[in-house]
DSSP file (Angstrom, degrees, kcal/mol; ACC not computed):
  #  RESIDUE AA STRUCTURE BP1 BP2  ACC     N-H-->O    O-->H-N    N-H-->O    O-->H-N    TCO  KAPPA ALPHA  PHI   PSI    X-CA   Y-CA   Z-CA
    1    1 A M    >         0   0    0      0, 0.0     3,-0.9     0, 0.0    84,-0.0   0.000 360.0 360.0 360.0 110.2    0.0    0.0    0.0
    2    2 A N  T 3   +     0   0    0      1,-0.2    51,-0.0     3,-0.0     0, 0.0   0.844 360.0  44.4 -71.0 -36.3    1.8    3.1   -1.3
    3    3 A N  T 3  S+     0   0    0      2,-0.1    51,-0.6    50,-0.0     2,-0.3   0.154  80.2 134.4 -97.7  19.1   -0.2    5.8    0.4
    4    4 A L  E <   -A   53   0A   0     -3,-0.9     2,-0.5    49,-0.1    49,-0.2  -0.540  31.8-173.5 -76.1 127.9   -0.4    4.1    3.9
    5    5 A I  E     -A   52   0A   0     47,-2.9    47,-3.5    -2,-0.3     2,-0.5  -0.987   6.2-162.2-121.6 127.8    0.4    6.4    6.8
    6    6 A I  E     +A   51   0A   0     -2,-0.5     2,-0.3    45,-0.2    45,-0.2  -0.940  25.1 150.2-112.0 130.1    0.7    5.0   10.3
    7    7 A K  E     -A   50   0A   0     43,-2.4    43,-2.9    -2,-0.5     2,-0.2  -0.957  47.3 -87.1-151.8 166.6    0.4    7.4   13.2
    8    8 A F  E     -A   49   0A   0     -2,-0.3    41,-0.3    41,-0.2    39,-0.0  -0.525  37.1-143.3 -77.0 146.1   -0.7    7.8   16.8
    9    9 A I        -     0   0    0     39,-2.7    39,-0.4    -2,-0.2     2,-0.2  -0.949  13.2-128.9-113.6 124.9   -4.3    8.6   17.4
   10   10 A P    >   -     0   0    0      0, 0.0     3,-1.1     0, 0.0     6,-0.3  -0.493  32.5-105.7 -71.2 142.5   -5.3   11.0   20.3
   11   11 A H  T 3  S+     0   0    0      1,-0.2     3,-0.1    -2,-0.2     4,-0.0  -0.452  97.9  17.2 -67.2 133.6   -7.9    9.6   22.6
   12   12 A G  T 3  S+     0   0    0      1,-0.3    -1,-0.2    -2,-0.2    32,-0.0   0.254  96.3 109.9  96.4 -12.4  -11.4   11.2   22.2
   13   13 A G  S <> S-     0   0    0     -3,-1.1     4,-1.9     1,-0.1    -1,-0.3  -0.115  85.6 -86.4 -89.0-171.1  -11.1   12.8   18.8
   14   14 A A  H  > S+     0   0    0      1,-0.2     4,-1.8     2,-0.2     5,-0.1   0.886 127.8  50.3 -64.3 -40.9  -12.7   12.1   15.4
   15   15 A F  H  > S+     0   0    0      1,-0.2     4,-2.0     2,-0.2    -1,-0.2   0.873 108.0  54.4 -66.4 -35.4  -10.0    9.6   14.4
   16   16 A Y  H  > S+     0   0    0     -6,-0.3     4,-2.6     1,-0.2    -1,-0.2   0.911 106.1  51.7 -62.9 -41.0  -10.4    7.8   17.8
   17   17 A Q  H  X S+     0   0    0     -4,-1.9     4,-2.5     1,-0.2    -1,-0.2   0.892 107.8  52.0 -63.9 -37.9  -14.2    7.5   17.1
   18   18 A Q  H  X S+     0   0    0     -4,-1.8     4,-2.5     2,-0.2    -1,-0.2   0.901 109.7  50.8 -60.9 -39.8  -13.3    5.9   13.7
   19   19 A M  H  X S+     0   0    0     -4,-2.0     4,-2.5     2,-0.2    -2,-0.2   0.919 110.4  47.6 -64.4 -44.9  -11.0    3.5   15.6
   20   20 A V  H  X S+     0   0    0     -4,-2.6     4,-2.6     1,-0.2    -2,-0.2   0.915 112.4  50.4 -62.2 -43.2  -13.8    2.6   18.0
   21   21 A D  H  X S+     0   0    0     -4,-2.5     4,-2.6     2,-0.2    -2,-0.2   0.914 111.1  47.7 -62.5 -43.8  -16.2    2.1   15.2
   22   22 A L  H  X S+     0   0    0     -4,-2.5     4,-2.4     2,-0.2     5,-0.3   0.932 113.5  47.3 -63.7 -45.8  -13.8   -0.2   13.2
   23   23 A R  H  X>S+     0   0    0     -4,-2.5     4,-2.7     1,-0.2     5,-1.4   0.897 112.6  50.1 -63.0 -40.4  -13.0   -2.3   16.3
   24   24 A H  I  X>S+     0   0    0     -4,-2.6     5,-3.6    -5,-0.2     4,-0.6   0.952 112.1  47.2 -61.8 -48.5  -16.7   -2.6   17.1
   25   25 A E  I  <5S+     0   0    0     -4,-2.6    -2,-0.2    -5,-0.2    -1,-0.2   0.896 125.4  27.9 -61.2 -43.4  -17.6   -3.7   13.6
   26   26 A L  I  <5S+     0   0    0     -4,-2.4    -2,-0.2    -5,-0.2    -1,-0.2   0.836 134.1  22.5 -91.3 -35.5  -14.9   -6.3   13.3
   27   27 A L  I  <5S+     0   0    0     -4,-2.7    -3,-0.2    -5,-0.3     4,-0.2   0.803 128.4  28.9-106.4 -35.3  -14.2   -7.5   16.8
   28   28 A R  I ><XS+     0   0    0     -5,-1.4     5,-2.0    -4,-0.6     3,-1.5   0.908 108.9  58.2 -97.2 -50.5  -17.2   -6.8   19.0
   29   29 A K  G > <S+     0   0    0     -5,-3.6     3,-1.9     1,-0.3    -4,-0.1   0.873 102.2  55.9 -54.8 -44.1  -20.3   -6.9   16.9
   30   30 A P  G 3 5S+     0   0    0      0, 0.0    -1,-0.3     0, 0.0    -2,-0.1   0.788 112.7  44.1 -60.6 -23.4  -19.8  -10.5   15.6
   31   31 A L  G < 5S-     0   0    0     -3,-1.5    -2,-0.2    -4,-0.2     3,-0.1   0.331 116.0-116.3 -99.1   5.8  -19.6  -11.6   19.3
   32   32 A K  T < 5 +     0   0    0     -3,-1.9     2,-0.3    -4,-0.3    -3,-0.2   0.890  69.7 139.7  59.0  41.9  -22.7   -9.4   20.3
   33   33 A L      < -     0   0    0     -5,-2.0     2,-0.3    -9,-0.2    -1,-0.2  -0.850  37.1-158.0-115.1 151.8  -20.5   -7.3   22.6
   34   34 A Q        -     0   0    0     -2,-0.3     2,-0.3    -3,-0.1   -10,-0.0  -0.878  23.5-112.6-121.1 155.8  -20.4   -3.6   23.1
   35   35 A F        -     0   0    0     -2,-0.3     3,-0.0   -15,-0.0   -11,-0.0  -0.714  30.9-140.0 -81.5 139.8  -17.8   -1.2   24.5
   36   36 A S     >  -     0   0    0     -2,-0.3     4,-2.2     1,-0.1     5,-0.2  -0.707  20.1-117.5 -94.4 154.6  -18.6    0.3   27.8
   37   37 A P  H  > S+     0   0    0      0, 0.0     4,-2.2     0, 0.0     5,-0.2   0.857 117.1  55.1 -57.1 -34.3  -17.8    3.9   28.6
   38   38 A V  H  > S+     0   0    0      2,-0.2     4,-1.7     1,-0.2     5,-0.1   0.930 106.6  49.8 -65.6 -45.1  -15.5    2.7   31.3
   39   39 A E  H  > S+     0   0    0      1,-0.2     4,-0.7     2,-0.2    -1,-0.2   0.937 113.8  45.6 -57.1 -47.6  -13.5    0.5   28.9
   40   40 A L  H >< S+     0   0    0     -4,-2.2     3,-0.7     1,-0.2     4,-0.2   0.857 108.9  54.9 -68.2 -35.4  -13.1    3.3   26.4
   41   41 A S  H >< S+     0   0    0     -4,-2.2     3,-1.3     1,-0.2    -1,-0.2   0.840 101.3  59.5 -68.1 -30.8  -12.1    5.9   29.1
   42   42 A K  H >< S+     0   0    0     -4,-1.7     3,-1.6     1,-0.2    -1,-0.2   0.753  90.4  72.7 -65.8 -23.2   -9.3    3.5   30.2
   43   43 A E  G X< S+     0   0    0     -3,-0.7     3,-1.6    -4,-0.7    -1,-0.2   0.612  73.4  81.4 -70.9 -10.6   -7.8    3.7   26.7
   44   44 A K  G <  S+     0   0    0     -3,-1.3    -1,-0.3     1,-0.3   -33,-0.2   0.694  91.8  52.5 -67.3 -14.6   -6.6    7.3   27.3
   45   45 A H  G <  S+     0   0    0     -3,-1.6    20,-0.3    -4,-0.1    -1,-0.3   0.454 100.8  82.8 -94.8  -3.0   -3.7    5.7   29.1
   46   46 A D  S <  S-     0   0    0     -3,-1.6     2,-0.7    -4,-0.1    18,-0.2  -0.447  86.3-107.7 -97.7 170.3   -2.9    3.5   26.1
   47   47 A I  E     - B   0  63A   0     16,-2.7    16,-2.5    -2,-0.1     2,-0.5  -0.902  35.7-159.4 -99.1 115.3   -0.9    4.0   22.9
   48   48 A L  E     - B   0  62A   0     -2,-0.7   -39,-2.7   -39,-0.4     2,-0.4  -0.850   9.6-172.5-103.3 126.5   -3.5    4.2   20.1
   49   49 A I  E     -AB   8  61A   0     12,-2.6    12,-2.0    -2,-0.5     2,-0.4  -0.957   3.2-174.0-126.4 136.1   -2.2    3.5   16.6
   50   50 A G  E     -AB   7  60A   0    -43,-2.9   -43,-2.4    -2,-0.4     2,-0.5  -0.963  18.7-144.8-130.8 148.3   -4.0    3.9   13.2
   51   51 A A  E     -AB   6  59A   0      8,-2.9     7,-3.4    -2,-0.4     8,-1.3  -0.956  30.7-174.1-109.5 124.5   -3.2    3.1    9.6
   52   52 A F  E     -AB   5  57A   0    -47,-3.5   -47,-2.9    -2,-0.5     2,-0.5  -0.868  31.1-161.1-124.0 150.5   -4.6    5.6    7.2
   53   53 A E  E >  S-AB   4  56A   0      3,-2.1     3,-2.1    -2,-0.3     2,-0.4  -0.964  85.9 -42.5-123.8 110.8   -5.0    6.1    3.5
   54   54 A E  T 3  S-     0   0    0    -51,-0.6   -49,-0.1    -2,-0.5    -2,-0.0  -0.576 124.8 -30.6  61.2-122.1   -5.8    9.8    3.2
   55   55 A K  T 3  S+     0   0    0     -2,-0.4     2,-0.5    -3,-0.1    -1,-0.3   0.292 114.1 108.9-107.0   9.5   -8.2   10.3    6.1
   56   56 A E  E <   -B   53   0A   0     -3,-2.1    -3,-2.1     1,-0.0     2,-0.5  -0.764  67.2-134.2 -91.3 124.9   -9.7    6.9    5.9
   57   57 A L  E     +B   52   0A   0     -2,-0.5    -5,-0.2    -5,-0.2     3,-0.1  -0.665  28.3 172.5 -77.2 120.9   -8.8    4.6    8.8
   58   58 A L  E     -     0   0A   0     -7,-3.4    21,-3.4    -2,-0.5     2,-0.3   0.712  63.0 -10.1 -99.9 -27.6   -7.9    1.1    7.4
   59   59 A G  E     -BC  51  78A   0     -8,-1.3    -8,-2.9    19,-0.3    -1,-0.3  -0.983  58.7-171.6-165.3 166.1   -6.6   -0.5   10.5
   60   60 A C  E     -BC  50  77A   0     17,-2.6    17,-2.5    -2,-0.3     2,-0.3  -0.983   4.4-177.3-159.0 164.6   -5.7    0.0   14.2
   61   61 A C  E     -B   49   0A   0    -12,-2.0   -12,-2.6    -2,-0.3     2,-0.4  -0.965  17.5-133.8-159.5 168.8   -4.2   -1.5   17.3
   62   62 A I  E     -BC  48  74A   0     12,-2.4    12,-3.0    -2,-0.3     2,-0.5  -0.982   4.4-153.6-130.8 139.6   -3.5   -0.5   20.9
   63   63 A L  E     -BC  47  73A   0    -16,-2.5   -16,-2.7    -2,-0.4     2,-0.5  -0.971  13.8-169.2-110.4 128.3   -0.4   -0.9   23.1
   64   64 A S  E     - C   0  72A   0      8,-2.6     8,-2.9    -2,-0.5     2,-0.3  -0.974  19.1-132.8-119.5 122.8   -1.1   -1.2   26.8
   65   65 A K  E     + C   0  71A   0     -2,-0.5     6,-0.2   -20,-0.3     3,-0.1  -0.578  32.5 164.9 -73.6 128.8    1.8   -1.0   29.3
   66   66 A L  E     +     0   0A   0      4,-2.1     2,-0.3     1,-0.4     5,-0.2   0.745  64.6   2.7-111.3 -41.7    1.6   -3.7   31.9
   67   67 A E  E >  S- C   0  70A   0      3,-1.7     3,-0.9     1,-0.0    -1,-0.4  -0.829  88.3 -86.0-137.8 175.4    5.0   -3.8   33.4
   68   68 A E  T 3  S+     0   0    0     -2,-0.3    -1,-0.0     1,-0.3    -3,-0.0   0.869 126.8  19.2 -55.0 -40.9    8.2   -1.7   33.1
   69   69 A H  T 3  S+     0   0    0     35,-0.1    36,-2.3    36,-0.1    37,-1.7   0.183 113.1  81.3-117.3  17.2    9.5   -3.8   30.2
   70   70 A C  E <   -Cd  67 106A   0     -3,-0.9    -4,-2.1    34,-0.2    -3,-1.7  -0.985  49.2-179.4-131.9 131.3    6.4   -5.5   28.9
   71   71 A V  E     -Cd  65 107A   0     35,-2.4    37,-2.0    -2,-0.4     2,-0.5  -0.968  17.4-139.8-130.6 146.0    3.6   -4.2   26.7
   72   72 A K  E     -Cd  64 108A   0     -8,-2.9    -8,-2.6    -2,-0.4     2,-0.5  -0.897   8.4-143.0-109.2 130.5    0.4   -5.9   25.4
   73   73 A L  E     +C   63   0A   0     35,-2.9    37,-0.5    -2,-0.5     2,-0.3  -0.787  32.4 174.2 -86.5 129.9   -0.9   -5.5   21.9
   74   74 A R  E     +C   62   0A   0    -12,-3.0   -12,-2.4    -2,-0.5    37,-0.0  -0.929  45.2  15.3-135.3 158.3   -4.7   -5.3   21.9
   75   75 A Q  E     -     0   0A   0     -2,-0.3     2,-0.4   -14,-0.2    -1,-0.1   0.800  65.1-179.2  54.6  40.2   -7.6   -4.8   19.6
   76   76 A M  E     +     0   0A   0    -15,-0.1     2,-0.3    -3,-0.1   -15,-0.2  -0.605  11.3 166.5 -71.1 125.2   -5.8   -5.2   16.3
   77   77 A A  E     -C   60   0A   0    -17,-2.5   -17,-2.6    -2,-0.4     2,-0.4  -0.995  20.7-173.2-146.1 136.6   -8.3   -4.7   13.5
   78   78 A V  E     -C   59   0A   0     -2,-0.3   -19,-0.3   -19,-0.3     5,-0.2  -0.999  40.4 -98.4-130.0 132.8   -8.0   -4.2    9.7
   79   79 A S    >>  -     0   0    0    -21,-3.4     3,-2.2    -2,-0.4     4,-0.7  -0.142  34.7-120.1 -47.2 138.3  -10.9   -3.3    7.4
   80   80 A M  G >4 S+     0   0    0      1,-0.3     3,-0.9     2,-0.2    -1,-0.1   0.865 112.6  51.6 -52.9 -41.6  -12.2   -6.5    5.7
   81   81 A N  G 34 S+     0   0    0      1,-0.2    -1,-0.3     3,-0.0    -2,-0.1   0.500 112.0  47.7 -78.6  -1.8  -11.5   -5.1    2.2
   82   82 A K  G X4>S+     0   0    0     -3,-2.2     3,-1.1   -24,-0.2     5,-0.6   0.386  82.0 118.3-115.5  -0.1   -7.9   -4.2    3.2
   83   83 A Q  T <<5S+     0   0    0     -3,-0.9   -24,-0.0    -4,-0.7    -3,-0.0  -0.373  75.5  24.3 -68.1 149.1   -6.9   -7.5    4.8
   84   84 A K  T 3 5S+     0   0    0      1,-0.1    -1,-0.2    -2,-0.0    -3,-0.0   0.704  97.0 100.4  67.5  23.0   -4.0   -9.4    3.2
   85   85 A N  T < 5S-     0   0    0     -3,-1.1    -2,-0.1   -84,-0.0    -1,-0.1   0.213 104.0 -95.9-117.3  11.3   -2.7   -6.1    1.7
   86   86 A G  T  >5S+     0   0    0     -4,-0.0     4,-2.3     4,-0.0     5,-0.2   0.407  93.4 116.0  92.8  -2.7    0.1   -5.4    4.2
   87   87 A V  H  ><S+     0   0    0     -5,-0.6     4,-2.5     2,-0.2     5,-0.2   0.947  79.2  45.2 -65.7 -48.4   -1.9   -3.1    6.5
   88   88 A G  H  > S+     0   0    0     -6,-0.2     4,-2.6     1,-0.2    -1,-0.2   0.901 113.4  50.4 -62.4 -41.6   -1.7   -5.4    9.5
   89   89 A T  H  > S+     0   0    0      2,-0.2     4,-2.5     1,-0.2    -1,-0.2   0.922 111.3  48.4 -62.5 -44.4    2.0   -6.1    9.0
   90   90 A A  H  X S+     0   0    0     -4,-2.3     4,-2.3     2,-0.2    -2,-0.2   0.905 112.2  49.1 -63.6 -41.9    2.7   -2.4    8.8
   91   91 A L  H  X S+     0   0    0     -4,-2.5     4,-2.6     2,-0.2    -2,-0.2   0.934 111.8  48.7 -60.6 -47.0    0.7   -1.7   12.0
   92   92 A L  H  X S+     0   0    0     -4,-2.6     4,-2.7     1,-0.2    -2,-0.2   0.907 111.3  49.1 -62.8 -42.9    2.5   -4.5   13.8
   93   93 A Q  H  X S+     0   0    0     -4,-2.5     4,-2.7     2,-0.2    -1,-0.2   0.906 111.6  49.7 -63.1 -41.7    5.9   -3.3   12.7
   94   94 A F  H  X S+     0   0    0     -4,-2.3     4,-2.5     2,-0.2    -2,-0.2   0.932 112.4  47.5 -61.1 -46.7    5.1    0.3   13.8
   95   95 A A  H  X S+     0   0    0     -4,-2.6     4,-2.5     2,-0.2    -2,-0.2   0.914 112.9  48.5 -62.2 -44.3    3.9   -1.0   17.2
   96   96 A E  H  X S+     0   0    0     -4,-2.7     4,-2.9     2,-0.2     5,-0.2   0.929 111.7  49.2 -61.7 -45.6    7.0   -3.1   17.7
   97   97 A N  H  X S+     0   0    0     -4,-2.7     4,-2.8     1,-0.2    -2,-0.2   0.912 111.8  48.6 -62.1 -42.4    9.3   -0.3   16.7
   98   98 A H  H  X S+     0   0    0     -4,-2.5     4,-1.2     2,-0.2    -1,-0.2   0.935 113.3  47.4 -62.5 -45.4    7.6    2.1   19.1
   99   99 A A  H ><>S+     0   0    0     -4,-2.5     5,-2.5     1,-0.2     3,-0.5   0.938 114.0  47.2 -60.6 -47.4    7.7   -0.4   21.9
  100  100 A R  H ><5S+     0   0    0     -4,-2.9     3,-1.8     1,-0.2    -2,-0.2   0.926 110.2  52.0 -60.4 -47.2   11.4   -1.2   21.3
  101  101 A E  H 3<5S+     0   0    0     -4,-2.8    -1,-0.2     1,-0.3    -2,-0.2   0.714 108.5  53.3 -64.3 -20.8   12.3    2.5   21.1
  102  102 A N  T <<5S-     0   0    0     -4,-1.2    -1,-0.3    -3,-0.5    -2,-0.2   0.148 124.6 -98.7-103.7  18.6   10.6    3.1   24.4
  103  103 A G  T < 5S+     0   0    0     -3,-1.8     2,-0.3     1,-0.3    -3,-0.2   0.514  71.4 146.2  86.2   6.2   12.5    0.4   26.2
  104  104 A Y      < -     0   0    0     -5,-2.5    -1,-0.3    -6,-0.2   -34,-0.2  -0.581  25.4-174.2 -77.0 139.5   10.0   -2.5   26.1
  105  105 A Q        +     0   0    0    -36,-2.3    40,-2.8    -2,-0.3     2,-0.4   0.591  66.6  42.9-107.7 -16.0   11.7   -5.9   25.8
  106  106 A L  E     -dE  70 144A   0    -37,-1.7   -35,-2.4    38,-0.2     2,-0.4  -0.996  56.6-172.0-137.2 131.4    8.6   -8.1   25.4
  107  107 A L  E     +dE  71 143A   0     36,-2.4    36,-2.0    -2,-0.4     2,-0.3  -0.985  18.9 167.4-118.5 131.3    5.5   -7.6   23.4
  108  108 A F  E     -dE  72 142A   0    -37,-2.0   -35,-2.9    -2,-0.4     2,-0.3  -0.920  11.4-176.5-138.1 165.5    2.6  -10.1   23.8
  109  109 A M  E     - E   0 141A   0     32,-2.1    32,-2.5    -2,-0.3     2,-0.8  -0.970  36.0-114.8-151.1 164.5   -1.0  -10.4   22.9
  110  110 A H  E     - E   0 140A   0    -37,-0.5     2,-0.4    -2,-0.3    30,-0.2  -0.903  46.7-159.0 -99.3  99.1   -4.0  -12.7   23.4
  111  111 A A  E     - E   0 139A   0     28,-2.9    28,-2.1    -2,-0.8     5,-0.1  -0.648  15.4-121.1 -89.4 132.4   -4.4  -13.8   19.8
  112  112 A R  E >   - E   0 138A   0     -2,-0.4     3,-2.3    26,-0.2     4,-0.5  -0.399  30.2-113.6 -62.4 147.0   -7.6  -15.2   18.4
  113  113 A E  G >  S+     0   0    0     24,-2.2     3,-1.1     1,-0.3     4,-0.3   0.837 117.0  59.8 -53.4 -35.2   -7.1  -18.6   17.0
  114  114 A T  G 3  S+     0   0    0     23,-0.3    -1,-0.3     1,-0.2     4,-0.2   0.640 105.1  49.5 -70.1 -14.1   -7.9  -17.3   13.5
  115  115 A A  G <> S+     0   0    0     -3,-2.3     4,-1.9     1,-0.1     5,-0.2   0.405  77.8 101.9-104.8   0.4   -4.9  -14.9   13.8
  116  116 A I  H <> S+     0   0    0     -3,-1.1     4,-2.6    -4,-0.5     5,-0.2   0.906  81.1  50.0 -54.0 -49.1   -2.2  -17.3   14.9
  117  117 A Q  H  > S+     0   0    0     -4,-0.3     4,-2.3     1,-0.2    -1,-0.2   0.894 107.6  54.6 -60.5 -41.3   -0.6  -17.7   11.5
  118  118 A F  H  > S+     0   0    0      1,-0.2     4,-0.8     2,-0.2    -1,-0.2   0.940 113.3  41.2 -56.5 -49.3   -0.4  -13.9   11.0
  119  119 A Y  H  <>S+     0   0    0     -4,-1.9     5,-2.4     1,-0.2     3,-0.4   0.859 110.9  56.3 -71.6 -34.8    1.5  -13.5   14.3
  120  120 A E  H ><5S+     0   0    0     -4,-2.6     3,-1.8    -5,-0.2    -1,-0.2   0.906 103.4  55.0 -62.3 -40.3    3.7  -16.5   13.7
  121  121 A K  H 3<5S+     0   0    0     -4,-2.3    -1,-0.2     1,-0.3    -2,-0.2   0.796 105.8  53.8 -60.9 -27.8    4.9  -15.0   10.4
  122  122 A A  T 3<5S-     0   0    0     -4,-0.8    -1,-0.3    -3,-0.4    -2,-0.2   0.344 129.3 -96.1 -90.1   5.6    5.9  -11.9   12.3
  123  123 A G  T < 5S+     0   0    0     -3,-1.8    -3,-0.2     1,-0.3     2,-0.2   0.577  76.1 141.2  96.1   9.6    8.0  -14.0   14.8
  124  124 A Y      < -     0   0    0     -5,-2.4     2,-0.4    -8,-0.1    -1,-0.3  -0.581  35.1-151.7 -85.8 149.9    5.6  -14.5   17.7
  125  125 A Q  E     -F  142   0A   0     17,-2.4    17,-2.4    -2,-0.2     2,-0.3  -0.939  19.7-112.1-122.7 144.5    5.4  -17.7   19.5
  126  126 A I  E     -F  141   0A   0     -2,-0.4     2,-0.5    15,-0.2    15,-0.3  -0.561  29.6-166.1 -71.1 132.9    2.5  -19.4   21.4
  127  127 A C        -     0   0    0     13,-3.1    13,-0.3    -2,-0.3     2,-0.1  -0.900  53.2 -16.0-125.1 100.3    3.2  -19.5   25.1
  128  128 A G  S    S-     0   0    0     -2,-0.5     2,-0.1    11,-0.1     3,-0.1  -0.449  92.0 -39.2 103.9-177.5    0.8  -21.8   27.0
  129  129 A D        -     0   0    0     -2,-0.1    11,-0.4     1,-0.1    -2,-0.1  -0.349  65.2 -86.4 -85.7 163.1   -2.5  -23.5   26.3
  130  130 A C        -     0   0    0      9,-0.1     2,-0.3    -2,-0.1     9,-0.2  -0.383  49.8-178.4 -63.3 143.8   -5.5  -22.3   24.5
  131  131 A F  E     -G  138   0A   0      7,-2.3     7,-3.0    -3,-0.1     2,-0.5  -0.956  26.6-111.2-142.4 161.7   -8.0  -20.4   26.6
  132  132 A K  E     +G  137   0A   0     -2,-0.3     2,-0.4     5,-0.2     5,-0.2  -0.822  33.3 170.5 -99.5 133.9  -11.4  -18.7   26.1
  133  133 A E  E >  S-G  136   0A   0      3,-2.5     3,-2.2    -2,-0.5    -2,-0.0  -0.992  75.0  -2.0-138.7 136.8  -11.7  -15.0   26.2
  134  134 A V  T 3  S-     0   0    0     -2,-0.4     3,-0.1     1,-0.3    -1,-0.1   0.803 131.7 -60.7  45.9  33.9  -14.9  -13.2   25.1
  135  135 A G  T 3  S+     0   0    0      1,-0.2     2,-0.3     0, 0.0    -1,-0.3   0.479 117.8  93.5  82.0   3.3  -16.3  -16.7   24.3
  136  136 A I  E <  S- G   0 133A   0     -3,-2.2    -3,-2.5    -5,-0.0    -1,-0.2  -0.889  81.6 -89.0-129.8 161.8  -13.7  -17.6   21.7
  137  137 A R  E     + G   0 132A   0     -2,-0.3   -24,-2.2    -5,-0.2     2,-0.3  -0.456  48.1 171.0 -74.1 133.2  -10.4  -19.4   21.6
  138  138 A H  E     -EG 112 131A   0     -7,-3.0    -7,-2.3   -26,-0.2     2,-0.4  -0.900  19.4-154.0-133.7 162.0   -7.2  -17.4   22.2
  139  139 A Y  E     -E  111   0A   0    -28,-2.1   -28,-2.9    -2,-0.3     2,-0.5  -0.995  24.3-120.2-133.9 141.8   -3.5  -18.1   22.7
  140  140 A R  E     -E  110   0A   0    -11,-0.4   -13,-3.1    -2,-0.4     2,-0.4  -0.712  36.6-172.5 -76.2 129.9   -1.0  -15.9   24.5
  141  141 A M  E     -EF 109 126A   0    -32,-2.5   -32,-2.1    -2,-0.5     2,-0.3  -0.973   1.9-171.2-126.9 143.0    1.7  -15.1   21.9
  142  142 A E  E     -EF 108 125A   0    -17,-2.4   -17,-2.4    -2,-0.4     2,-0.3  -0.920  14.2-170.3-134.4 155.8    5.0  -13.3   22.7
  143  143 A K  E     -E  107   0A   0    -36,-2.0   -36,-2.4    -2,-0.3     2,-0.5  -0.962  22.8-133.8-144.4 129.9    8.0  -11.8   21.0
  144  144 A V  E     -E  106   0A   0     -2,-0.3     2,-0.5   -38,-0.2   -38,-0.2  -0.714  23.7-144.1 -81.0 128.0   11.2  -10.6   22.6
  145  145 A L        +     0   0    0    -40,-2.8     2,-0.3    -2,-0.5     3,-0.1  -0.808  29.0 163.6 -95.4 128.4   12.1   -7.2   21.2
  146  146 A S        -     0   0    0     -2,-0.5   -46,-0.1     1,-0.1   -41,-0.0  -0.998  43.1 -19.8-147.0 143.9   15.8   -6.5   20.7
  147  147 A G  S    S-     0   0    0     -2,-0.3     2,-0.3   -47,-0.1    -1,-0.1   0.053  95.9 -43.0  58.3-169.9   17.8   -4.0   18.8
  148  148 A K              0   0    0      1,-0.1   -51,-0.0    -3,-0.1    -2,-0.0  -0.644 360.0 360.0 -90.5 149.1   16.6   -2.0   15.9
  149  149 A S              0   0    0     -2,-0.3    -1,-0.1   -56,-0.1    -2,-0.1   0.454 360.0 360.0 -94.9 360.0   14.4   -3.5   13.2
């Protein structure tokens, strides 16, 4: 994608609302789940990342700091018509680089079973057994971040 721009999204603005809408459509609505105001307000402490073409949000993800050297990737979503076009890979690389540049040594996520191959291609490994989260199968996946990419 030649015109892809990846940038941080401020909490609460118009781009943030696009991000919430995309995540709802792809991640929550199929499971009949809604975001609560409390969940969304907690995101002001997270790192919100979006992939754009012009002003259209194509994909997004969130980094949540858990410990001094450990960060969790959450809510990765790419528009259905842009999947398998490099948007998710570009988002993930941006998130990893930001984490690495800010001293994080480990990035992990709770990956849906359907996303395992995507994360494995990016160097993530399954750590532990399958578990259910929001009613569907997930795996904890991790990657040790080192040096510059």
